[in-house]
C-alpha positions as CSV (number, residue, x, y, z in Angstrom):
1,M,170.1,148.8,156.7
2,K,171.3,151.6,154.7
3,N,169.7,154.7,154.3
4,N,166.9,156.5,152.6
5,L,165.4,152.2,153.0
6,L,162.1,151.8,153.5
7,R,162.7,148.8,155.7
8,I,158.5,147.4,157.0
9,M,158.2,144.8,158.8
10,F,155.6,142.1,156.8
11,G,156.0,139.0,159.6
12,I,152.8,138.1,158.5
13,G,152.8,134.4,160.7
14,F,149.6,132.9,159.7
15,L,150.9,129.8,161.3
16,C,148.9,127.3,159.3
17,V,150.4,123.9,160.7
18,L,149.6,120.9,158.2
19,S,148.9,117.0,158.8
20,M,151.3,116.0,157.1
21,G,153.9,118.2,158.6
22,V,157.2,119.5,157.4
23,S,157.6,121.3,153.7
24,C,161.0,121.9,153.7
25,E,163.3,120.1,151.8
26,K,166.1,118.1,153.0
27,E,168.2,116.7,150.0
28,D,172.2,118.0,150.5
29,I,173.5,120.2,148.6
30,A,176.6,119.8,146.5
31,S,178.5,122.8,147.7
32,L,178.2,120.8,151.1
33,S,179.3,117.5,152.4
34,G,176.9,115.2,154.1
35,K,173.6,115.5,155.2
36,D,172.3,117.5,158.5
37,V,169.5,115.9,159.6
38,M,166.6,118.8,161.1
39,S,164.9,119.2,164.2
40,R,161.0,119.5,164.1
41,Q,161.2,123.2,165.2
42,D,163.8,124.3,162.8
43,E,161.5,121.7,161.2
44,D,158.2,124.1,161.6
45,V,160.2,126.9,160.8
46,C,161.1,126.0,157.5
47,F,157.6,125.7,156.8
48,Y,156.9,128.8,158.2
49,V,158.9,130.5,156.4
50,N,157.9,129.4,152.4
51,Q,154.4,129.6,153.7
52,T,155.0,132.9,154.8
53,I,156.9,134.0,152.1
54,S,153.6,132.4,149.6
55,I,151.3,134.1,151.7
56,V,152.4,137.7,151.7
57,Q,153.2,136.9,147.6
58,E,149.8,136.1,146.9
59,F,148.1,138.7,149.4
60,I,149.9,141.2,146.9
61,E,149.9,139.5,143.4
62,Q,145.6,139.0,144.9
63,S,143.9,140.6,146.9
64,Q,145.0,144.0,145.8
65,R,144.0,145.6,142.9
66,G,143.4,149.9,142.1
67,G,146.4,151.7,142.5
68,K,150.3,150.8,143.9
69,I,151.6,150.5,147.5
70,V,153.3,153.8,148.7
71,A,154.0,153.3,152.5
72,V,153.1,150.5,154.7
73,D,153.6,151.3,158.5
74,F,154.8,148.2,161.6
75,G,154.0,151.2,163.8
76,I,150.2,151.9,164.7
77,G,149.2,149.5,167.2
78,D,147.0,146.0,167.6
79,N,149.6,144.0,166.1
80,K,148.2,145.8,162.5
81,S,150.3,147.0,159.7
82,L,148.8,149.2,157.9
83,L,149.6,148.9,154.0
84,V,148.6,152.8,151.9
85,F,148.1,153.0,148.2
86,D,148.2,156.1,146.0
87,N,144.7,155.5,145.7
88,G,144.1,157.4,149.2
89,E,143.2,154.1,150.2
90,S,144.0,152.1,153.4
91,V,144.4,148.1,154.2
92,A,145.3,147.4,157.8
93,V,146.7,143.3,158.7
94,N,146.0,141.6,161.2
95,L,149.4,140.4,162.4
96,V,150.8,137.0,164.4
97,M,153.9,137.2,165.3
98,P,155.8,133.7,166.5
99,Q,159.1,134.2,168.5
100,F,162.5,133.1,165.8
101,R,165.1,132.0,168.0
102,I,168.0,133.6,167.1
103,G,169.7,132.0,163.6
104,Y,166.3,131.5,161.8
105,P,165.5,133.5,159.3
106,D,163.3,136.8,159.0
107,I,161.1,137.7,156.2
108,T,160.1,142.1,155.3
109,V,159.8,144.4,152.9
110,K,161.2,146.9,151.4
111,L,161.2,149.5,149.2
112,K,164.4,149.8,147.3
113,D,164.4,151.5,143.7
114,G,161.0,152.2,143.2
115,G,159.9,147.9,143.9
116,Y,159.1,146.4,146.8
117,Y,161.7,143.5,147.8
118,W,162.2,140.2,149.9
119,I,164.2,141.1,151.9
120,L,165.7,137.3,153.8
121,R,168.5,137.4,156.7
122,K,168.6,135.5,159.9
123,A,167.1,137.6,163.4
124,G,169.1,139.2,165.1
125,V,172.6,140.3,162.9
126,R,172.5,143.6,161.4
127,R,175.4,144.0,159.0
128,M,175.3,141.6,156.1
129,K,174.6,140.7,153.0
130,E,171.0,141.0,152.8
131,L,168.9,138.7,150.5
132,A,167.0,140.7,148.2
133,I,164.3,139.6,145.5
134,R,162.0,141.6,143.8
135,I,158.2,140.8,144.8
136,G,157.0,138.5,141.9
137,G,157.3,136.0,139.6
138,D,158.6,133.1,140.9
139,I,158.1,132.1,144.9
140,P,161.8,132.3,146.8
141,Q,161.9,129.2,148.5
142,V,163.4,128.3,151.7
143,K,165.5,125.3,153.6
144,Y,168.3,124.8,155.9
145,G,171.0,122.0,155.7
146,R,174.0,121.6,157.7
147,G,173.6,124.8,159.6
148,V,173.1,127.2,157.1
149,W,169.3,128.9,155.0
150,L,170.0,128.8,151.7
151,C,167.2,130.1,148.8
152,R,166.5,130.0,146.0
153,I,163.7,131.2,143.2
154,G,163.1,129.2,140.4
155,T,164.9,126.8,139.3
156,K,168.4,128.9,140.3
157,T,170.7,126.6,142.6
158,W,170.2,127.1,146.0
159,E,172.0,129.3,147.9
160,P,173.2,130.5,151.2
161,I,171.0,133.5,152.3
162,E,174.3,135.2,153.4
163,T,175.8,134.7,149.6
164,T,173.1,134.7,146.9
165,D,172.5,137.2,144.5
166,T,170.2,139.9,144.3
167,S,167.4,138.7,141.1
168,K,165.5,141.6,140.3
169,M,161.5,140.3,139.1
170,Q,159.1,143.4,138.1
171,I,155.8,143.0,139.1
172,D,152.4,145.4,139.2
173,L,151.6,146.0,142.7
174,F,147.4,146.5,142.3
175,S,146.1,148.1,145.9
176,F,142.6,146.1,147.5
177,S,139.1,146.5,146.3
178,G,137.6,145.9,149.8
179,C,137.7,142.7,151.7
180,A,136.7,140.7,155.6
181,S,139.4,138.2,154.8
182,A,141.3,135.7,152.5
183,T,141.8,132.3,152.0
184,F,145.3,131.8,150.5
185,S,145.5,128.5,148.1
186,T,148.5,127.2,151.1
187,G,144.9,126.9,153.1
188,C,146.2,129.9,155.4
189,H,143.5,132.0,156.2
190,A,144.9,135.7,156.4
191,D,142.0,138.5,157.2
192,V,142.6,141.8,156.5
193,E,140.3,144.6,156.9
194,W,139.7,148.3,155.2
195,E,140.9,151.1,157.9
196,R,139.4,154.2,155.9
197,K,139.6,156.0,159.9
198,I,143.0,155.8,159.7
199,F,143.6,157.5,156.1
200,M,140.9,159.5,153.9
201,L,142.2,162.3,152.0
202,R,140.2,165.7,152.7
203,S,138.0,165.7,149.5
204,D,135.6,168.4,150.9
205,V,138.2,170.7,151.2
206,P,137.6,174.4,148.7
207,N,139.9,175.4,145.9
208,E,141.8,178.2,147.1
209,S,144.3,178.3,144.4
210,Y,143.1,181.0,142.0
211,Y,144.7,183.7,140.0
212,K,141.7,186.4,140.8
213,D,138.5,186.4,141.6
214,I,135.3,186.8,138.5
215,F,135.9,186.6,133.9
216,L,132.6,189.1,133.3
217,D,131.5,187.8,129.5
218,A,130.5,190.7,127.9
219,G,131.6,189.5,124.3
220,Y,129.7,189.8,121.1
221,A,126.4,190.7,120.9
222,L,126.0,190.7,125.2
223,T,125.9,194.0,126.5
224,D,128.9,196.6,126.9
225,R,130.0,195.9,130.8
226,I,133.0,196.8,132.7
227,Y,131.6,197.1,135.8
228,L,129.1,194.5,138.1
229,P,128.9,197.1,141.1
230,A,128.1,193.8,143.5
231,A,131.4,192.5,142.8
232,A,133.1,196.1,143.9
233,Y,131.1,195.7,146.5
234,L,132.3,193.3,147.7
235,G,135.3,193.3,147.1
236,L,136.0,190.9,143.9
237,S,139.4,191.0,141.4
238,M,137.7,191.0,138.3
239,E,139.5,190.7,134.4
240,Y,137.2,191.5,131.3
241,F,136.5,191.3,127.9
242,S,134.1,193.9,126.9
243,S,133.3,194.3,122.5
244,S,130.1,194.2,120.6
245,L,132.7,194.2,117.1
246,V,132.9,191.6,114.5
247,A,136.1,192.1,114.1
248,D,137.3,191.6,117.9
249,T,135.3,188.3,118.0
250,V,139.3,186.6,117.3
251,L,140.0,188.2,120.2
252,Q,137.1,187.1,121.8
253,N,138.3,183.4,120.4
254,Q,142.0,184.0,121.5
255,I,141.0,185.0,125.1
256,I,138.7,182.1,125.9
257,G,139.7,180.2,123.7
258,G,143.2,179.9,124.1
259,D,146.1,180.7,121.9
260,S,149.9,180.2,121.6
261,Q,150.7,182.6,124.5
262,D,148.1,180.8,126.6
263,I,147.3,177.9,125.0
264,N,144.9,176.6,127.5
265,G,142.9,180.1,127.7
266,R,142.2,182.4,130.4
267,L,139.5,180.3,132.4
268,L,142.5,178.0,132.9
269,Y,145.7,177.1,134.0
270,P,147.3,174.5,132.4
271,D,146.9,171.2,133.8
272,G,142.3,172.6,133.2
273,Q,141.5,173.6,136.6
274,P,139.4,177.1,136.9
275,R,141.9,179.8,137.7
276,Y,138.9,182.2,138.3
277,K,136.9,180.8,140.9
278,M,133.8,182.3,138.4
279,L,133.1,183.5,135.4
280,F,129.9,186.4,135.0
281,V,128.0,185.6,131.2
282,V,126.2,189.0,131.0
283,G,122.6,189.2,129.1
284,G,122.2,190.4,125.0
285,D,121.7,188.2,122.6
286,S,122.8,184.8,123.6
287,K,122.3,182.6,120.3
288,T,123.8,184.9,118.5
289,H,127.0,185.6,121.4
290,A,127.3,181.1,121.4
291,K,127.9,181.5,117.7
292,S,130.8,183.6,117.3
293,L,132.8,181.4,119.6
294,R,134.3,178.7,118.2
295,E,134.0,175.0,119.8
296,Q,137.1,174.6,121.1
297,T,136.0,177.9,122.9
298,R,132.5,176.8,124.5
299,E,134.5,173.6,125.1
300,R,136.4,175.9,127.7
301,M,133.7,176.9,129.6
302,R,132.4,173.4,130.0
303,D,135.5,172.4,131.9
304,Y,135.6,175.7,133.7
305,Y,132.8,174.8,135.1
306,Y,133.7,171.1,135.4
307,R,136.6,171.1,136.7
308,G,135.3,173.9,140.0
309,G,134.4,177.4,138.1
310,S,132.0,179.1,138.9
311,Y,129.5,180.4,137.3
312,V,126.8,183.1,137.6
313,G,124.6,184.2,134.1
314,T,121.5,186.6,134.1
315,C,119.7,186.7,131.0
316,A,121.5,185.9,128.2
317,G,124.2,184.5,129.9
318,A,120.9,181.9,132.1
319,A,119.9,181.0,128.6
320,F,123.9,180.3,127.0
321,A,124.3,177.8,130.3
322,S,121.5,175.6,129.1
323,S,121.3,172.8,126.8
324,G,119.0,175.3,125.0
325,Y,115.2,177.6,123.8
326,N,111.1,176.3,124.5
327,S,111.9,172.6,124.4
328,N,114.8,171.9,121.7
329,D,117.5,169.9,123.8
330,N,119.6,170.5,122.2
331,Y,121.3,173.7,120.7
332,P,124.7,173.0,119.5
333,Y,125.8,177.2,120.7
334,Y,125.1,176.3,124.2
335,L,126.8,175.8,126.5
336,H,124.5,172.4,128.4
337,L,125.8,172.6,131.4
338,W,121.7,173.7,132.3
339,P,121.1,169.6,131.5
340,Y,117.2,171.0,129.7
341,S,116.3,174.1,127.7
342,H,114.8,177.5,129.3
343,V,111.2,178.6,128.6
344,S,111.1,182.0,126.5
345,P,108.4,184.2,126.8
346,R,109.7,186.6,126.1
347,V,108.5,189.7,128.4
348,L,110.0,193.3,127.1
349,N,111.0,195.8,129.1
350,S,108.4,195.0,132.4
351,S,109.8,194.5,136.5
352,V,109.0,191.6,138.4
353,G,109.6,191.4,142.0
354,M,111.5,187.7,143.0
355,K,109.8,186.5,146.4
356,M,112.6,184.0,148.1
357,T,111.7,180.5,148.7
358,S,111.5,178.8,152.0
359,G,114.9,178.4,153.5
360,S,116.4,180.2,150.0
361,P,121.1,180.2,150.6
362,L,120.0,183.5,149.5
363,L,119.3,184.4,152.2
364,R,121.8,183.5,154.4
365,Y,124.0,186.5,153.4
366,Y,120.8,189.4,153.1
367,S,117.8,189.8,154.9
368,Y,116.0,192.1,152.6
369,G,114.0,194.4,154.4
370,G,112.4,191.6,156.8
371,D,110.1,190.1,153.9
372,S,112.5,188.2,151.8
373,V,110.9,190.1,149.3
374,V,113.2,192.0,146.8
375,A,110.6,194.6,144.2
376,N,111.4,196.0,140.7
377,V,114.2,194.1,138.9
378,R,114.2,195.1,135.7
379,H,113.7,192.2,133.5
380,N,113.3,192.1,128.9
381,K,113.2,188.8,127.1
382,G,114.6,187.3,129.6
383,N,114.5,183.0,130.3
384,Y,113.2,180.7,133.5
385,V,113.7,176.4,133.4
386,D,110.1,174.6,134.1
387,R,112.3,171.0,134.9
388,W,115.8,170.5,136.8
389,P,118.1,167.5,137.1
390,V,119.2,165.5,141.0
391,G,121.5,169.3,142.1
392,A,119.4,171.3,141.5
393,E,117.5,174.3,143.5
394,I,115.2,177.1,143.1
395,L,116.4,180.2,145.0
396,A,113.0,182.4,144.5
397,W,110.0,182.8,142.9
398,N,108.8,185.8,140.3
399,D,106.2,187.5,141.9
400,T,104.1,190.9,142.3
401,T,104.4,190.9,138.4
402,S,101.3,192.0,136.1
403,D,102.6,189.4,133.5
404,S,100.7,186.2,133.7
405,L,103.5,184.4,131.2
406,L,106.2,185.4,133.9
407,Q,104.1,184.8,138.0
408,G,104.9,181.8,140.3
409,K,107.8,180.1,137.3
410,P,111.5,181.0,138.8
411,A,113.7,183.5,138.8
412,I,116.5,182.2,140.0
413,W,118.1,178.6,139.9
414,S,121.7,176.7,140.3
415,Y,123.0,173.5,139.3
416,K,125.6,172.1,141.2
417,K,126.9,168.3,139.6
418,D,129.1,167.6,141.4
419,N,131.5,168.2,144.4
420,K,134.0,168.3,141.5
421,S,132.1,170.7,139.5
422,G,131.4,175.1,140.2
423,R,127.6,176.0,141.1
424,M,125.8,177.4,138.3
425,V,123.3,180.8,139.7
426,V,120.8,182.1,137.0
427,T,118.0,184.9,136.4
428,G,116.6,185.1,133.3
429,S,116.1,188.6,134.5
430,H,118.7,192.1,135.2
431,P,119.6,192.2,139.0
432,E,123.3,192.8,137.9
433,G,123.1,197.0,137.4
434,Y,121.8,198.2,140.7
435,T,123.9,200.1,142.6
436,G,123.0,199.6,146.1
437,G,119.6,199.0,147.8
438,E,117.9,194.7,148.1
439,R,119.1,194.9,144.1
440,R,122.0,195.5,144.4
441,D,122.2,192.8,148.1
442,L,120.2,190.1,145.3
443,M,122.9,190.1,143.3
444,A,125.9,189.7,145.5
445,A,124.2,187.0,147.0
446,M,124.0,185.1,144.1
447,I,127.6,186.7,143.4
448,R,128.3,185.1,147.1
449,Y,126.3,181.4,146.9
450,A,127.8,180.6,143.5
451,I,131.4,181.1,145.0
452,D,130.5,179.8,147.5
453,G,130.2,176.4,146.0
454,R,132.7,176.3,143.5
455,G,134.9,173.2,143.4
456,V,136.9,171.5,146.2
457,S,140.5,171.1,145.6
458,P,142.5,168.4,144.2
459,I,144.9,166.2,145.3
460,K,147.3,165.1,142.2
461,G,148.9,162.3,144.4
462,V,151.0,160.1,146.7
463,L,154.9,161.3,147.3
464,K,156.5,158.1,147.8
465,N,160.1,157.5,149.4
466,G,163.7,158.7,147.6
467,E,160.9,159.6,144.8
468,V,161.2,162.4,142.7
469,R,157.5,163.6,140.9
470,E,158.6,165.5,137.6
471,M,155.3,168.3,137.0
472,R,156.8,168.4,133.5
473,R,153.8,167.7,131.6
474,T,152.0,170.3,129.2
475,T,148.8,171.2,128.2
476,E,148.9,169.2,125.0
477,D,149.6,165.7,127.2
478,N,146.2,166.2,128.8
479,D,148.0,164.6,132.1
480,P,146.5,167.3,134.7
481,N,148.7,164.8,137.4
482,Y,151.8,166.0,135.9
483,T,151.2,169.8,135.0
484,K,153.2,172.7,134.8
485,I,152.2,174.9,137.8
486,G,150.5,178.2,136.7
487,D,150.6,181.6,137.7
488,L,149.1,181.5,141.4
489,Q,148.6,178.4,141.5
490,Y,148.4,176.0,144.2
491,H,149.4,171.9,143.5
492,H,148.2,169.6,146.2
493,F,149.9,166.4,147.0
494,V,150.0,164.2,150.0
495,V,152.2,161.4,151.4
496,Y,152.5,159.3,154.8
497,I,155.0,159.0,157.3
498,P,154.8,156.3,158.9
499,H,156.7,155.8,162.3
500,G,160.3,155.5,163.0
501,A,160.7,158.0,160.0
502,V,163.6,160.1,160.6
503,N,166.1,163.2,158.4
504,V,162.7,163.7,157.0
505,V,162.9,165.9,154.1
506,F,160.5,168.2,151.7
507,Q,162.5,169.6,147.9
508,V,160.7,171.1,145.4
509,S,162.9,172.3,142.5
510,S,162.5,174.1,139.3
511,S,165.3,175.4,137.1
512,T,162.6,178.1,135.7
513,E,163.4,181.9,137.1
514,C,160.7,181.6,139.7
515,D,159.0,182.6,143.1
516,M,158.0,179.2,144.7
517,Q,156.4,177.9,148.1
518,L,156.2,174.8,149.5
519,M,153.9,174.3,152.7
520,L,152.7,171.3,154.8
521,S,149.5,170.5,157.4
522,N,149.2,167.4,159.0
523,K,144.7,169.0,159.7
524,T,143.8,169.9,156.0
525,I,145.0,170.8,152.4
526,P,147.3,173.9,152.6
527,Y,147.3,177.3,151.9
528,I,149.0,180.4,152.6
529,G,147.1,181.2,156.4
530,N,146.6,177.7,157.6
531,A,149.6,175.5,157.3
532,N,151.9,174.0,159.2
533,Y,155.2,174.7,157.8
534,V,155.8,177.3,155.4
535,A,159.6,177.1,153.1
536,S,159.2,180.0,151.6
537,M,163.2,182.3,149.9
538,P,163.0,183.8,147.3
539,G,163.4,181.6,144.3
540,A,162.1,178.4,142.5
541,N,163.8,176.4,145.2
542,Q,162.3,175.6,148.4
543,S,163.1,172.9,150.9
544,L,161.7,171.2,154.8
545,Q,163.6,169.4,156.7
546,F,163.0,167.9,159.9
547,P,164.9,165.5,162.2
548,T,161.2,163.3,162.9
549,L,157.6,164.0,162.0
550,E,154.9,163.2,163.0
551,P,153.8,159.7,161.4
552,G,150.5,159.7,159.7
553,I,149.2,161.4,156.9
554,W,150.8,165.1,155.8
555,Y,149.2,166.9,152.8
556,V,152.4,169.2,150.8
557,S,150.9,171.8,148.9
558,V,153.5,174.3,146.4
559,K,152.9,177.5,145.2
560,C,153.9,179.9,142.0
561,N,154.0,183.0,143.4
562,T,155.0,184.5,139.7
563,T,152.6,186.6,137.4
564,V,151.2,188.6,134.5
565,T,151.4,192.7,134.6
566,T,148.4,193.6,132.9
567,T,147.7,196.8,131.1
568,T,144.2,197.7,130.4
569,E,142.2,198.4,126.9
570,E,139.5,199.5,124.9
571,W,138.0,196.1,125.5
572,G,139.6,194.7,128.9
573,Q,142.9,193.5,129.9
574,S,146.7,192.6,128.0
575,Y,149.7,190.6,129.2
576,I,152.4,192.0,129.1
577,G,155.3,190.8,131.4
578,R,156.2,187.3,132.7
579,T,153.5,185.6,129.9
580,D,155.5,182.8,129.9
581,V,154.0,180.9,133.5
582,L,150.5,181.1,131.2
583,N,151.8,177.7,129.8
584,G,153.0,176.2,133.0
585,V,156.4,176.4,135.0
586,P,157.6,173.3,135.4
587,Y,159.1,171.4,138.6
588,S,159.9,168.8,140.6
589,I,159.1,167.8,144.3
590,G,159.9,165.6,146.1
591,V,160.3,163.5,150.3
592,S,163.1,160.9,151.7
593,W,162.9,160.1,155.3
594,D,165.3,157.2,156.9
595,M,164.0,154.1,158.9
596,I,164.7,153.3,162.7
597,Y,164.3,149.5,162.3
598,R,162.6,147.6,164.8
599,N,163.1,144.5,166.6
600,N,159.9,143.1,167.3
């Protein structure tokens, strides 16, 4: 066997003995003289070979739906072969292995040049030219004549297995949608079962791939704020845009909505993943601020939330996240993250007490004096909600207020659409400016709960043996699983290493001058600090090599350590230095291994 080929012993011997007997042809072969009379044993084996080919062909073509096969592992035990698909699922096929005598052909499948091929060869003969037929199209047939095993495809001439030329017939391989068994048109029966416990991708790992913790939006018509005491108290990194100048709205839209230097805008990486853990929108005039943003800018903010970035808003920031005001559920300039409108009672220059609901997640972080109440929180024209969708929580109620319009109304609420989205935590009041005490702790708890609810780590795809995956797409290509990597960003992949794999090599390379890291884990999605193996030599080109590697799932992560340099302006941070990384660094990643052939 050649190196770097995935040798897959299918040998699926669903031997169905039909009462009508032999299906092999016995006619003479033009290049041979005389006729060869097969024994009953030869006839049965010939029948088995053809039936097995037909069964496997139909299994691939008819029983698989969804994604492509990326690996097959014959070493999982209990007479099972594991088929692994690029959607993260796996199928275990029960095997019945008949005993061939030396000289009978052996049927296997292997991966070569990006396709799956039938391999027909004589059992026990290791060094010989094999018949490799690309799976799909006409089903190959074999027969026995004058001591020679022959094969043909479609109407082609019968030829000895040892000398037949390769015939390539392309077909896409689709994954299995789920069933317990299948009966094929040949009359043979195959037991097929899902084995999700063998190959289940992690979908519960919080994303840790960020440039910084918080981006603060204090733009046009919002309060000029450049400092969050609770964020400083928590030790969180932050950048901001803060300006109420009409002339700066152009800059505001370039920074958040994108320009030529940073096509996706600061909130997003080139592949659309969030670049900060949390977006904070402060108080002010929500409608005027919303109208000052281009639709593209608002769309970037929506993408940020739906793809895993969390959102905290106070007063106007809470209104801006909703779908409208006072029963108008379709105000076009709002973000529509909260699927309903908010209620604006317009209570001016007041203060409210906030009582945490029973079991409120905000109680996880601080005790608030032991009574679950935070008193005298500033309130000015703020809002509340009176309808909430699935996934929403009321975290605190307005209490001990002299204003009947607010008493007993929701004071703090949250919403997480699904595990891929971030978590929105908002309030109609103003706890954001307090520098100490319970009110600062309340703001800190809102931030912590939002960040704890950020989206999960996305997996770009399943790596295949011997194939190089090119990560060179741009934001405009709208193909995030193949898009370039951003500054301080991680990209995650997965690979299935089968039993018998040796000389396993992982490689990352880029022609761009930058610093990259490569890391592996067989337990979880790896980040710096929890990886089993890390390659972090200077430069972009990294590799990890292993004589053998434990079979099973391995998670693979790539990190770009190169980032921009910031300078502080009156309105916020400008970028200098390696600004090219904002639109992404192209790279390639690949894995390869050899297989040790295992006799059965």
